[in-house]
Kinemage of the C-alpha trace (Angstrom):
@kinemage 1
@onewidth
@group {chain A} dominant
@subgroup {mainchain}
@vectorlist {calphas} color= white
{ca met a 1} P 0.000 0.000 0.000
{ca thr a 2} L 1.161 3.534 -0.799
{ca ser a 3} L 0.008 6.759 0.838
{ca met a 4} L -1.198 9.094 -1.921
{ca thr a 5} L -3.379 12.137 -2.402
{ca leu a 6} L -6.583 11.719 -4.372
{ca gly a 7} L -5.086 13.790 -7.209
{ca ser a 8} L -1.977 11.598 -7.335
{ca ala a 9} L -4.127 8.468 -7.307
{ca ile a 10} L -6.036 9.733 -10.352
{ca asn a 11} L -2.716 10.485 -12.074
{ca ala a 12} L -1.550 6.950 -11.298
{ca gly a 13} L -4.810 5.476 -12.592
{ca leu a 14} L -4.515 7.399 -15.856
{ca ser a 15} L -0.886 6.340 -16.206
{ca lys a 16} L -1.793 2.676 -15.680
{ca ala a 17} L -4.572 2.867 -18.268
{ca leu a 18} L -2.251 4.519 -20.813
{ca glu a 19} L 0.344 1.810 -20.189
{ca asn a 20} L -2.092 -1.068 -20.540
{ca asp a 21} L -3.939 0.024 -23.701
{ca asp a 22} L -2.511 1.931 -26.673
{ca lys a 23} L -6.047 2.990 -27.596
{ca val a 24} L -6.385 5.114 -24.444
{ca leu a 25} L -5.655 8.806 -24.887
{ca leu a 26} L -6.253 11.923 -22.807
{ca met a 27} L -7.701 15.197 -24.061
{ca gly a 28} L -8.300 18.518 -22.359
{ca glu a 29} L -7.385 22.140 -21.842
{ca asp a 30} L -3.831 22.564 -20.499
{ca ile a 31} L -3.544 18.923 -19.429
{ca gly a 32} L -0.241 18.351 -21.229
{ca lys a 33} L 2.606 20.782 -20.677
{ca leu a 34} L 0.915 22.403 -17.674
{ca gly a 35} L -0.313 19.126 -16.203
{ca gly a 36} L -3.827 20.486 -15.714
{ca val a 37} L -5.093 23.306 -13.511
{ca phe a 38} L -4.917 20.975 -10.489
{ca arg a 39} L -1.753 19.226 -11.774
{ca val a 40} L -3.630 15.933 -11.880
{ca thr a 41} L -2.131 15.007 -15.277
{ca asp a 42} L 1.341 16.279 -14.396
{ca gly a 43} L 4.112 14.416 -16.215
{ca leu a 44} L 1.856 12.276 -18.397
{ca gln a 45} L 2.515 14.123 -21.661
{ca glu a 46} L 6.252 13.948 -21.086
{ca arg a 47} L 5.976 10.217 -20.522
{ca phe a 48} L 3.442 9.221 -23.195
{ca gly a 49} L 3.829 11.980 -25.795
{ca ala a 50} L 1.675 14.755 -27.184
{ca gln a 51} L -0.242 12.342 -29.443
{ca arg a 52} L -1.705 10.550 -26.436
{ca val a 53} L -1.950 13.405 -23.916
{ca val a 54} L -3.440 16.130 -26.067
{ca asp a 55} L -3.661 19.820 -25.223
{ca thr a 56} L -6.886 20.995 -26.847
{ca pro a 57} L -8.357 24.397 -27.742
{ca leu a 58} L -10.656 26.037 -25.189
{ca ala a 59} L -13.819 24.569 -26.718
{ca glu a 60} L -15.634 21.954 -24.665
{ca ala a 61} L -18.167 21.074 -27.372
{ca gly a 62} L -15.296 20.507 -29.788
{ca ile a 63} L -13.342 18.422 -27.280
{ca val a 64} L -16.238 16.090 -26.546
{ca gly a 65} L -17.300 15.976 -30.203
{ca thr a 66} L -13.775 14.951 -31.216
{ca ala a 67} L -13.772 12.319 -28.474
{ca val a 68} L -17.029 10.894 -29.842
{ca gly a 69} L -15.375 10.476 -33.237
{ca leu a 70} L -12.343 8.817 -31.671
{ca ala a 71} L -14.560 6.413 -29.716
{ca leu a 72} L -16.370 5.509 -32.932
{ca arg a 73} L -12.988 4.584 -34.436
{ca gly a 74} L -12.048 2.251 -31.599
{ca tyr a 75} L -10.145 4.558 -29.256
{ca arg a 76} L -10.847 5.037 -25.563
{ca pro a 77} L -10.641 8.802 -25.043
{ca val a 78} L -10.558 10.314 -21.560
{ca val a 79} L -11.695 13.930 -21.633
{ca glu a 80} L -10.956 16.398 -18.859
{ca ile a 81} L -13.381 19.267 -18.373
{ca gln a 82} L -11.247 21.899 -16.652
{ca phe a 83} L -13.932 22.955 -14.154
{ca asp a 84} L -17.412 21.624 -13.440
{ca gly a 85} L -19.173 24.759 -14.716
{ca phe a 86} L -17.368 24.476 -18.046
{ca val a 87} L -19.211 21.277 -18.961
{ca tyr a 88} L -22.336 23.140 -20.078
{ca pro a 89} L -21.034 24.097 -23.558
{ca ala a 90} L -20.570 20.349 -24.132
{ca phe a 91} L -23.977 19.433 -22.743
{ca asp a 92} L -25.558 18.975 -26.180
{ca gln a 93} L -22.791 16.582 -27.266
{ca ile a 94} L -23.022 14.568 -24.041
{ca val a 95} L -26.809 14.310 -23.891
{ca cys a 96} L -27.609 14.009 -27.604
{ca gln a 97} L -24.617 12.013 -28.863
{ca val a 98} L -22.556 10.382 -26.118
{ca ala a 99} L -25.561 9.038 -24.204
{ca lys a 100} L -27.578 7.910 -27.203
{ca leu a 101} L -25.340 6.524 -29.971
{ca his a 102} L -25.281 2.986 -28.566
{ca tyr a 103} L -29.088 2.861 -28.478
{ca arg a 104} L -29.538 4.769 -31.730
{ca ser a 105} L -27.406 2.130 -33.492
{ca asn a 106} L -29.319 -0.769 -31.949
{ca gly a 107} L -26.201 -1.741 -29.987
{ca arg a 108} L -23.806 -1.798 -32.945
{ca ile a 109} L -21.855 1.259 -31.735
{ca arg a 110} L -19.985 1.355 -28.440
{ca met a 111} L -19.060 4.606 -26.729
{ca pro a 112} L -16.064 3.884 -24.437
{ca leu a 113} L -15.629 7.516 -23.404
{ca val a 114} L -14.802 8.914 -19.962
{ca ile a 115} L -15.457 12.553 -19.102
{ca arg a 116} L -13.530 13.624 -15.994
{ca ile a 117} L -14.945 16.629 -14.163
{ca pro a 118} L -13.267 18.381 -11.194
{ca trp a 119} L -16.404 19.052 -9.240
{ca ala a 120} L -18.185 20.965 -6.460
{ca gly a 121} L -17.035 23.669 -4.071
{ca gly a 122} L -15.080 24.214 -0.930
{ca val a 123} L -11.929 25.628 -2.551
{ca gly a 124} L -12.795 29.329 -2.626
{ca ala a 125} L -13.212 29.421 -6.389
{ca ala a 126} L -15.199 31.901 -8.468
{ca glu a 127} L -18.540 31.449 -10.225
{ca his a 128} L -18.645 28.551 -12.751
{ca his a 129} L -15.804 26.836 -10.833
{ca ser a 130} L -17.821 25.246 -8.010
{ca glu a 131} L -20.883 23.733 -9.668
{ca ser a 132} L -22.607 20.451 -8.812
{ca pro a 133} L -24.253 19.393 -12.096
{ca glu a 134} L -24.616 15.685 -11.338
{ca ala a 135} L -28.436 15.621 -11.443
{ca tyr a 136} L -28.437 16.617 -15.134
{ca phe a 137} L -26.387 13.556 -16.032
{ca val a 138} L -28.085 11.162 -13.622
{ca his a 139} L -31.353 12.097 -15.351
{ca thr a 140} L -29.845 11.272 -18.763
{ca ala a 141} L -30.345 7.626 -19.717
{ca gly a 142} L -27.300 6.032 -21.313
{ca leu a 143} L -24.647 7.526 -19.015
{ca arg a 144} L -22.884 6.026 -16.041
{ca val a 145} L -22.187 8.630 -13.358
{ca ile a 146} L -19.435 7.987 -10.819
{ca ala a 147} L -18.274 10.044 -7.818
{ca ala a 148} L -15.035 9.023 -6.098
{ca ser a 149} L -14.522 9.981 -2.446
{ca asn a 150} L -11.073 8.582 -1.608
{ca pro a 151} L -7.742 7.823 -3.318
{ca gln a 152} L -8.221 4.039 -3.523
{ca asp a 153} L -11.601 4.315 -5.219
{ca ala a 154} L -10.343 7.072 -7.512
{ca tyr a 155} L -7.422 4.906 -8.655
{ca val a 156} L -9.455 1.752 -9.247
{ca met a 157} L -12.763 3.185 -10.440
{ca leu a 158} L -11.119 5.447 -13.006
{ca gln a 159} L -9.426 2.420 -14.575
{ca gln a 160} L -12.734 0.540 -14.494
{ca ala a 161} L -14.445 3.488 -16.185
{ca ile a 162} L -11.814 3.623 -18.930
{ca ala a 163} L -12.122 -0.131 -19.499
{ca ser a 164} L -15.919 0.083 -19.709
{ca asp a 165} L -17.655 0.170 -23.083
{ca asp a 166} L -20.239 2.548 -21.616
{ca pro a 167} L -19.798 6.340 -21.482
{ca val a 168} L -18.898 7.444 -17.949
{ca ile a 169} L -19.140 10.847 -16.279
{ca phe a 170} L -16.408 10.714 -13.624
{ca phe a 171} L -16.786 13.352 -10.914
{ca glu a 172} L -13.688 14.226 -8.879
{ca pro a 173} L -14.277 16.252 -5.668
{ca lys a 174} L -11.725 19.010 -6.071
{ca arg a 175} L -11.599 19.899 -2.385
{ca leu a 176} L -10.272 16.381 -1.731
{ca tyr a 177} L -7.519 16.460 -4.366
{ca his a 178} L -4.914 16.930 -1.613
{ca ser a 179} L -6.469 14.533 0.900
{ca lys a 180} L -4.393 11.406 1.507
{ca gly a 181} L -5.214 7.741 1.789
{ca glu a 182} L -3.722 4.306 1.277
{ca val a 183} L -3.720 3.035 -2.306
{ca asp a 184} L -2.973 -0.484 -3.526
{ca leu a 185} L -1.193 0.242 -6.804
{ca asp a 186} L -1.152 -3.479 -7.597
{ca ala a 187} L -4.924 -3.826 -7.243
{ca asp a 188} L -6.398 -6.265 -9.761
{ca leu a 189} L -9.435 -4.759 -11.465
{ca ala a 190} L -10.933 -8.231 -11.767
{ca asp a 191} L -10.985 -8.546 -7.966
{ca ala a 192} L -12.120 -4.982 -7.223
{ca pro a 193} L -15.777 -4.262 -6.404
{ca pro a 194} L -17.690 -3.220 -9.544
{ca met a 195} L -17.896 0.551 -9.821
{ca his a 196} L -21.698 0.553 -9.573
{ca leu a 197} L -21.671 -0.833 -6.016
{ca ala a 198} L -21.961 1.413 -2.963
{ca arg a 199} L -19.831 0.796 0.121
{ca val a 200} L -20.534 0.981 3.811
{ca ala a 201} L -17.965 3.578 4.858
{ca arg a 202} L -18.868 3.192 8.541
{ca glu a 203} L -21.202 0.742 10.230
{ca gly a 204} L -23.851 1.930 12.651
{ca thr a 205} L -27.221 1.064 14.126
{ca asp a 206} L -29.222 4.218 14.938
{ca ala a 207} L -29.505 6.078 11.609
{ca thr a 208} L -28.172 5.904 8.067
{ca val a 209} L -26.426 8.810 6.350
{ca val a 210} L -26.285 8.385 2.570
{ca thr a 211} L -23.934 10.570 0.562
{ca tyr a 212} L -21.172 10.705 -2.051
{ca gly a 213} L -18.048 12.608 -3.089
{ca ala a 214} L -16.533 15.091 -0.642
{ca gln a 215} L -19.580 14.853 1.615
{ca val a 216} L -18.513 11.335 2.619
{ca arg a 217} L -15.716 12.810 4.723
{ca thr a 218} L -18.119 15.322 6.292
{ca ala a 219} L -20.591 12.522 7.077
{ca leu a 220} L -17.833 10.444 8.676
{ca asp a 221} L -16.829 13.425 10.813
{ca ala a 222} L -20.462 13.782 11.849
{ca ala a 223} L -20.567 10.095 12.798
{ca val a 224} L -17.525 10.545 15.043
{ca ala a 225} L -19.111 13.589 16.687
{ca ala a 226} L -22.439 11.784 17.147
{ca glu a 227} L -20.648 8.938 18.882
{ca asp a 228} L -19.895 11.321 21.783
{ca asp a 229} L -23.670 11.539 22.331
{ca gly a 230} L -24.085 7.778 22.167
{ca ile a 231} L -25.475 7.836 18.609
{ca ser a 232} L -24.291 5.207 16.122
{ca leu a 233} L -24.449 6.425 12.501
{ca glu a 234} L -24.007 4.207 9.472
{ca val a 235} L -22.460 6.055 6.514
{ca ile a 236} L -23.090 4.858 2.958
{ca asp a 237} L -20.788 6.091 0.180
{ca leu a 238} L -22.813 5.681 -3.024
{ca arg a 239} L -19.742 5.796 -5.339
{ca ser a 240} L -22.112 5.415 -8.322
{ca leu a 241} L -24.950 7.895 -8.902
{ca ser a 242} L -26.210 6.165 -12.031
{ca pro a 243} L -26.980 3.397 -11.522
{ca ile a 244} L -27.550 3.711 -7.771
{ca asp a 245} L -26.945 0.600 -5.682
{ca met a 246} L -30.285 0.592 -3.899
{ca asn a 247} L -29.678 -2.883 -2.439
{ca thr a 248} L -26.907 -1.578 -0.173
{ca val a 249} L -28.863 1.562 0.722
{ca ala a 250} L -32.066 -0.360 1.462
{ca ala a 251} L -30.264 -2.945 3.606
{ca ser a 252} L -28.886 -0.164 5.780
{ca val a 253} L -32.212 1.674 6.076
{ca arg a 254} L -34.013 -1.533 7.027
{ca lys a 255} L -31.460 -1.992 9.798
{ca thr a 256} L -31.575 1.544 11.222
{ca gly a 257} L -35.100 2.702 10.322
{ca arg a 258} L -33.939 6.309 9.959
{ca val a 259} L -32.155 8.051 7.109
{ca val a 260} L -30.455 11.334 6.250
{ca val a 261} L -29.299 12.079 2.700
{ca thr a 262} L -26.723 14.797 2.146
{ca his a 263} L -25.150 16.325 -0.937
{ca glu a 264} L -23.678 19.658 -1.924
{ca ala a 265} L -25.895 20.174 -4.973
{ca ala a 266} L -29.145 22.113 -4.742
{ca arg a 267} L -32.055 20.434 -3.005
{ca glu a 268} L -34.732 20.886 -5.699
{ca ala a 269} L -34.980 17.726 -7.860
{ca gly a 270} L -31.535 16.615 -6.721
{ca val a 271} L -30.065 13.143 -6.291
{ca gly a 272} L -31.320 13.233 -2.698
{ca ala a 273} L -34.911 13.510 -3.892
{ca glu a 274} L -34.507 10.413 -6.052
{ca leu a 275} L -32.870 8.522 -3.193
{ca ile a 276} L -35.610 9.352 -0.726
{ca ala a 277} L -38.327 8.454 -3.237
{ca ser a 278} L -36.691 5.065 -3.831
{ca ile a 279} L -36.077 4.503 -0.117
{ca thr a 280} L -39.744 5.291 0.602
{ca glu a 281} L -40.878 2.857 -2.093
{ca glu a 282} L -38.650 0.015 -0.926
{ca cys a 283} L -38.418 0.591 2.840
{ca phe a 284} L -41.613 2.396 3.834
{ca his a 285} L -42.621 -0.088 6.522
{ca tyr a 286} L -39.151 0.048 8.086
{ca leu a 287} L -38.982 3.835 8.427
{ca glu a 288} L -39.514 5.161 11.949
{ca thr a 289} L -39.484 8.848 10.907
{ca pro a 290} L -39.552 10.787 7.625
{ca pro a 291} L -36.197 10.872 5.786
{ca arg a 292} L -34.340 14.196 5.744
{ca arg a 293} L -32.206 15.982 3.158
{ca val a 294} L -29.198 18.165 3.956
{ca thr a 295} L -28.134 19.962 0.788
{ca gly a 296} L -26.827 23.098 -0.799
{ca his a 297} L -29.365 25.895 -1.051
{ca asp a 298} L -31.482 26.483 -4.163
{ca ile a 299} L -29.360 29.420 -5.303
{ca pro a 300} L -26.577 30.024 -7.819
{ca tyr a 301} L -23.271 29.115 -6.191
{ca pro a 302} L -22.377 31.964 -3.835
{ca pro a 303} L -19.170 34.043 -3.681
{ca ser a 304} L -16.274 32.253 -2.010
{ca lys a 305} L -16.646 34.245 1.227
{ca leu a 306} L -20.149 32.819 1.654
{ca glu a 307} L -19.655 29.242 0.492
{ca lys a 308} L -19.241 27.945 4.057
{ca his a 309} L -22.930 28.803 4.532
{ca his a 310} L -23.852 26.890 1.378
{ca val a 311} L -21.876 23.651 1.613
{ca pro a 312} L -23.491 21.254 4.119
{ca asp a 313} L -21.321 20.879 7.195
{ca leu a 314} L -21.118 18.660 10.261
{ca asp a 315} L -23.581 20.751 12.278
{ca arg a 316} L -26.267 20.683 9.595
{ca ile a 317} L -25.943 16.910 9.248
{ca leu a 318} L -26.142 16.432 13.021
{ca his a 319} L -29.236 18.663 13.119
{ca ala a 320} L -30.906 16.360 10.576
{ca val a 321} L -29.824 13.334 12.612
{ca asp a 322} L -31.525 14.871 15.647
{ca leu a 323} L -34.690 15.320 13.584
{ca val a 324} L -34.844 11.710 12.391
{ca leu a 325} L -34.039 10.478 15.912
{ca glu a 326} L -36.735 12.807 17.307
{ca arg a 327} L -34.286 14.346 19.727
{ca gly a 328} L -34.973 17.783 21.195
{ca ala a 329} L -37.606 20.453 20.601
{ca gly a 330} L -36.745 20.898 16.915
{ca ser a 331} L -37.627 17.331 16.006
{ca ser a 332} L -41.339 17.803 15.313
{ca thr a 333} L -42.284 16.653 11.831
{ca thr a 334} L -45.251 19.017 11.827
{ca gly a 335} L -43.251 22.196 12.412
{ca asp a 336} L -42.487 25.023 9.989
{ca ala a 337} L -40.410 23.425 7.203
{ca ser a 338} L -39.321 26.771 5.797
{ca ala a 339} L -37.884 27.749 9.172
{ca ala a 340} L -35.888 24.524 9.239
{ca thr a 341} L -34.490 25.386 5.830
{ca val a 342} L -33.396 28.842 6.874
{ca glu a 343} L -31.904 27.729 10.178
{ca gly a 344} L -30.304 24.449 9.257
{ca gly a 345} L -30.600 23.827 5.534
{ca val a 346} L -32.635 20.711 6.261
{ca arg a 347} L -35.947 19.656 4.750
């Protein structure tokens, strides 16, 4: 095992994929000589050459459109979108071409294309650099959507995504790029859990917290804090947002009977809404209290000085845990929901 940052683990995963398959190539703005804005692709162009690690023009629709053509010709392109908010110019290509060509061709065409997106906030970045657009892609049939939360998963799941014949949107939580963890660089993909499976990041008995990406670390911190009050929280890291591993989620909810879902994206029609709808359908008779969501607010991403009020934190998660456990005066399910939103960001 090797201690690595999440960014270094992604670099290592890309390097391994480039080594193992000559058809793999990387494309993106400033990913070659500069090594990417976050230096995630640092050194790869020097090692593999400018024909396989390609610095592209600043044109996301053109980058993804070119990658579609390469995939049609048997290559396995890995596209980097420089920042999450820059993916929107390529939205038409992703939704109308990438997601649909396999079905449009009655299965004759494969689309082995990975789109890497540094994603979400918490780094003090400007507008268009801290977006959480995952719900758009989860809603789009034909795409796999992955969100890594730790270096080991980033290393393995990125290689699995590149090896897949399906198009994959691969979200990388940028505020965790410098977080460290143990990585097995000799991990065999054949023995690794499939990338669509969730994992139990922490076992517990009193309530389930379901989340993904950078919020996994926040949820784990909340579980440690809750332990001081004698509360045992189970934390589920979804890893895959499309498809969602509802078997793992449902097994946990049936055990605890109480659930909190948290994500940084806006609340309205977010992944949390889909999760709670599915949990209610599958686990209704096991639920002791209504599920709760802890999310970003339904606003454009705020200026960096205000983002700490937008990104769900430990206190907001613990407030929701109190609500589902019916602890304290604020736990009434018949109270003013709008007041709960203003005070704690919980609905």
